[in-house]
KOLVEXMAR-135607 format. One record per residue (C-alpha): x, y, z; residue in three letters. Coordinates in Angstrom, 3 decimals. Each point is the difference from the previous one (the first is absolute). Example, Ala and Ser with C-alpha at 12.3 -4.5 7.8 and 13.67 -1.06 7.14 Angstrom:
% KOLVEXMAR-135607
        c1        c2        c3    r
    12.300    -4.500     7.800  ALA
     1.370     3.440    -0.660  SER
//
This chain:
% KOLVEXMAR-135607
        c1        c2        c3    r
    -0.496   -35.232    39.066  UNK
    -0.417     1.939    -3.241  UNK
    -0.116     3.768     0.356  UNK
    -3.199     1.537    -1.366  UNK
     0.095     3.088    -2.193  UNK
    -2.689     2.398    -1.164  UNK
     0.058     1.066    -3.648  UNK
    -0.370     3.674    -0.901  UNK
     0.174     1.696    -3.398  UNK
     1.570     3.436    -0.335  UNK
    -1.846     2.540    -2.101  UNK
     2.680    -0.120    -2.697  UNK
    -0.240    -3.804    -0.205  UNK
    -3.790     0.284    -0.311  UNK
     0.541     2.554    -2.759  UNK
     2.411    -2.422    -1.695  UNK
    -2.712    -2.696     0.034  UNK
    -2.530     2.390    -1.513  UNK
     2.471     0.960    -2.742  UNK
     0.658    -3.688    -0.760  UNK
    -3.731    -0.720    -0.113  UNK
    -0.701     2.951    -2.302  UNK
     2.886    -0.899    -2.312  UNK
    -1.059    -3.647    -0.382  UNK
    -3.672     0.964    -0.283  UNK
     0.798     2.342    -2.895  UNK
     2.499    -2.347    -1.678  UNK
    -1.870    -3.283     0.497  UNK
    -3.195    -0.413     1.996  UNK
    -1.667     0.604     3.336  UNK
     0.104    -3.740     0.703  UNK
     3.769    -0.158    -0.527  UNK
     0.546     3.157     2.064  UNK
    -2.000    -1.467     2.917  UNK
     1.942    -3.267    -0.251  UNK
     3.408     1.713     0.086  UNK
    -0.968     2.200     2.954  UNK
    -1.373    -3.028     1.866  UNK
     3.235    -1.940    -0.531  UNK
     2.165     2.938     1.084  UNK
    -2.084     0.317     3.180  UNK
     0.357    -3.745     0.695  UNK
     3.768     0.289    -0.399  UNK
     0.061     2.993     2.352  UNK
    -2.019    -1.958     2.562  UNK
     2.456    -2.908    -0.226  UNK
     2.878     2.071     1.392  UNK
    -1.679     0.044     3.406  UNK
     1.452    -3.453     0.636  UNK
     3.675     0.619     0.823  UNK
     0.455     3.356    -1.789  UNK
     3.630     0.077     1.185  UNK
     0.797    -2.876    -2.377  UNK
    -0.598     2.132    -3.088  UNK
     2.977     1.784    -1.588  UNK
     0.939     3.515     1.002  UNK
    -0.862     2.683    -2.569  UNK
     3.331     0.949    -1.625  UNK
    -1.089     3.629    -0.629  UNK
     0.206     0.726     3.737  UNK
     2.231    -0.779     2.936  UNK
    -2.995    -0.436     2.317  UNK
     0.071    -3.683     0.970  UNK
    -3.729     0.076     0.711  UNK
    -0.922     0.817    -3.589  UNK
    -0.336    -3.190    -1.999  UNK
    -1.701    -1.252    -3.126  UNK
    -1.774    -2.844    -1.700  UNK
    -0.886    -0.398    -3.663  UNK
    -3.193    -1.075    -1.729  UNK
     0.561    -0.405    -3.730  UNK
     1.748     3.267    -0.931  UNK
    -1.380     1.978     2.949  UNK
     2.357     0.696     2.868  UNK
    -1.881     0.397     3.280  UNK
     2.102     2.039     2.396  UNK
    -0.869    -0.128     3.674  UNK
     1.261     1.234     3.347  UNK
    -0.020    -1.989     3.218  UNK
    -0.782     2.181     3.013  UNK
    -0.589    -1.806     3.308  UNK
    -3.227    -1.992    -0.506  UNK
    -0.988     1.612    -3.299  UNK
     1.070    -0.563    -3.576  UNK
    -0.535     3.075    -2.159  UNK
    -0.297    -0.424    -3.746  UNK
     2.049     2.969    -1.182  UNK
     0.012    -0.265    -3.809  UNK
    -1.053    -2.249    -2.863  UNK
     2.522     0.426    -2.773  UNK
    -0.008    -1.543    -3.475  UNK
     3.502    -1.272    -0.667  UNK
     0.060     1.431    -3.524  UNK
     0.022     3.492     1.519  UNK
     3.235     1.803     0.787  UNK
     0.843    -0.900     3.623  UNK
     1.817     3.330     0.395  UNK
    -3.432     1.641    -0.071  UNK
    -1.170    -2.072     2.938  UNK
    -0.766     2.097     3.066  UNK
    -0.171    -1.945     3.257  UNK
    -1.856     2.131     2.496  UNK
    -1.780    -2.252     2.483  UNK
//
């Protein structure tokens, strides 16, 4: 039987999405911004099936913090009992040393 997980977004991850939307909206178009956000959300939803199979985030020793990638966006999440928390959305062109992982 497959374990079922709920998906929750932290405030900082929601803020990351808003920043991404605003950036793409200003640089390209509203349509493109909506498309990118939709695809990131789909990718985040996909981790609910066997989240333990995704790689561990190398910036932490916490084995429950893992990641997936959509295009150049790293979606960092934490597995906690029956819930998967989206912790951060991080563009891979940014300096990873500036990444703060506070679930």
